[in-house]
N, C-alpha and C positions, 0 to 999 in steps of 0.2 A: 283883458279879454272878454269878450262878450260872445256866446258863439251860439247860432242855431242850425240844429241837427235837421235830418233828412225827414224825422218825425215831427219837427216843429217843436220840441223839447228847447228851452234856450237853459244856457247855465255861463256863471261868469265866474273867472277868475283872474287872481292879480299875478302880473307875469312882469318881467324888466328885460330891456336888451342890452346888457352889459357891454358889449362889443357890436355895436352898431348893428349891421347887417348879419349878425348869425344868430340861430334860431332863438325864441325869447324863453328864459329860464325862470320858473317859480319862484314868487318874491315874498318874502317874509315881514315881520313887524321892524328888522332891521334896516328894510327900505323907509322905515317913517310911517308911523302908526300901524294900528291893528285895522285890517282887511275884512271886514261882514257883508257877505254877499246877502242881498236882500231879494223876496220873490220876481221874476225874471218872466217876461212870458211872448209868446207869438199871436198877436190879434189883428185883424182886417190889414195885413199886410206890415205891420208894424213891429219890430224888434223892440222891447224894452227892457232895458239891464240897468237896477238899482244895487249899491251899493252905500256902504259907511265907512270912512276911516275914523277911527276915534285912539284915545290914549298915547295920544305921540309923547314922547319924552322929552324935555325941556333940555336935555344935555345930550345931543346927538354927536359922535364923532366919527370921523371917516379918512383914508388914508387918498393919497392924492390919486391912486391906481382903482377906486372904485367909485362907485356913484355916490354922490352927493344924496342922503336922506330925502324923502318928502319932507315939506313942512308946511301947516295948517296956514301959516301966515303968508308963504312964498304964493306968488303967480304964476300961473304955467297955461301954454297953450296945449289945448288937448289934439289930440290927432286921431281922426278916423283911418283905420284901413282895411280895407273888404278885400276878403279871398275865399277859398275853399277851405274844409278840410279833409281830410282823408277818412278812412275805414276806421281807424280807430280813434277819430276825433282829434287829430294832430293837426295844430293849424300850418298849410302850405304856403307858398308864396300869394301874396296880396296883389292884387290886380287894379286896385282901386285906391288911393288915398286923400285925403283932406284935411289937411290943419284949419282949425276952426279960426275965426278971425278974433274971438274976444279972448281975455286973458280969464280966467278961473280963478278962486282958491277954494281951498280945501276945508275951510271952516266956514263954509255956506253953501246951501242947499242949489245945486244947479240943472237945469235941464240942456241936453245937448241934443240936436237933431241933425242925421246925414240922412241926403235923399238921394239913395243910389240912384244913377240913372240904367234905364234897361239896357240890355246889350242885343236887342233884338232889330 
């Protein structure tokens, strides 16, 4: 989750959404790989969030009632969801979302872009 605060500070954190429409929960390496935030910024109206996932385990186990851990070689459709954060920085309901049309693989560098439409 990439967040831009009112002071234009940008932070990125890793979350999972294990029960569909319930609030996201922080994710750890048990969800596949070690998440490392990289420098993020807001400049010229553009939010840039960067991260790496590394140190994937070759033997991942999961039960049927948990999320399958991410895989370096699996392919995924990224999803952009846009909304506001409250005064304490917690995300609120998103009012815009867009699945990306192309699959990405986590062992490759990717640049993803989302053009937010003005609501004016």
